[in-house]
C-alpha positions in Angstrom: 1.0 2.0 -20.8 2.9 0.3 -18.0 2.0 0.7 -14.3 5.2 2.7 -13.9 4.2 5.0 -16.8 0.8 5.5 -15.2 2.4 6.4 -11.8 4.7 8.9 -13.4 1.9 10.5 -15.3 -0.1 10.7 -12.1 2.8 12.4 -10.3 3.2 14.9 -13.2 -0.5 15.8 -13.2 -0.5 16.3 -9.5 2.5 18.5 -9.7 0.8 20.6 -12.4 -2.3 20.8 -10.3 -0.4 22.0 -7.2 1.2 24.7 -9.3 -2.1 25.8 -10.8 -3.8 25.8 -7.4 -1.6 28.7 -6.3 -2.3 30.7 -9.5 -6.1 30.1 -9.7 -9.0 31.3 -7.7 -11.1 28.7 -5.9 -13.9 28.4 -8.4 -11.5 28.0 -11.4 -9.5 25.4 -9.4 -12.7 23.4 -8.7 -13.5 23.4 -12.4 -10.0 22.2 -13.2 -10.2 19.4 -10.7 -13.5 18.2 -12.1 -12.1 18.3 -15.7 -8.9 16.5 -14.6 -10.9 13.8 -12.9 -12.8 13.2 -16.1 -9.6 12.9 -18.1 -8.1 10.5 -15.6 -11.2 8.3 -15.8 -10.9 8.2 -19.6 -7.2 7.4 -19.4 -7.5 4.8 -16.7 -10.9 3.2 -16.7 -11.9 1.2 -13.6 -10.9 -2.5 -13.6 -14.5 -3.6 -13.7 -15.0 -1.6 -16.9 -12.0 -3.1 -18.7 -12.6 -6.7 -17.8 -16.2 -6.7 -19.1 
């Protein structure tokens, strides 16, 4: 995945998150953010993890 693809995916995910925030209560949104963070870490591991 190119850097441009990663940026576009990030923008898309943030747009979805913004839309969901308005439709969810605060607890559900916090759980969603935690889940999304885990998915992003799996998709885009830290540079020190990939260079090892």
